[in-house]
N, C-alpha and C positions, 0 to 999 in steps of 0.2 A: 362461303362468302368471306372475302378478306376483310380484316378490320379496317375501318376508316382511320386515317392518320389524324391524330389530335395533337395539339400543342399543349403540353403539360407544364404548368408553372411548378416551381420548387415545392410548394405546399402539396400538390397532387403527387409528385414523385415521392415525397416523404410518406404520404399516406399509402401509396401503392407498394412501396418497398419495405417500409418499417425502419429505414435507415434515418439517422439524423442528418441535418444539413452538413455538419462537419464530416460525417462518414461518407456522404455522397461525394463531396468535393475531394476528400482524400483518395477515394477509389478512382475518381476521374483522373486525378493527377498520376496515379499509378497505372492508368490504362485499363483498369478492371471494372469500369462502369461507363456507359455511354456518355459522350460529351454533350454539353448543352450547346444550344444555338442562339444566335442573337437575331432580333427582328431587324428587318431592312430599314426601318425608320430611324435608326441611329440611337435609339434609347438604350439605356443600360439594362433593360429587362432581358431575361434569358428564359429559354424554354427547352424542353426535351421532347423529342418525337415519341409518341406513344408506341409506335411500332418498334423503335429501337430499344426502349425499356422492356417491352414485352419479349422481344427476341433475347435480350440479356437474361430475363427471368426464365425463359424456356431453356436456355443454355445451362443455367444453374441447375434446373430440375433434371435435365438429361445427364449431367455429370453426377448428380446425387442418386440417380436411379429412380427419381420421382416421375409422376405422370402429369 
């Protein structure tokens, strides 16, 4: 069964990756981390799609030989 897509706020992304806010944004700028998305209501709040972060994690694992 496929994972349901969740909208993760920064605090969740930090907890799931172990990266700091600064590191997440640095890697995003370098193109080495999934980009955040904005809500359609025009607020400044940002989120990441859980599926994109999990795909990034799986890519890291596959490159490192992990499972």
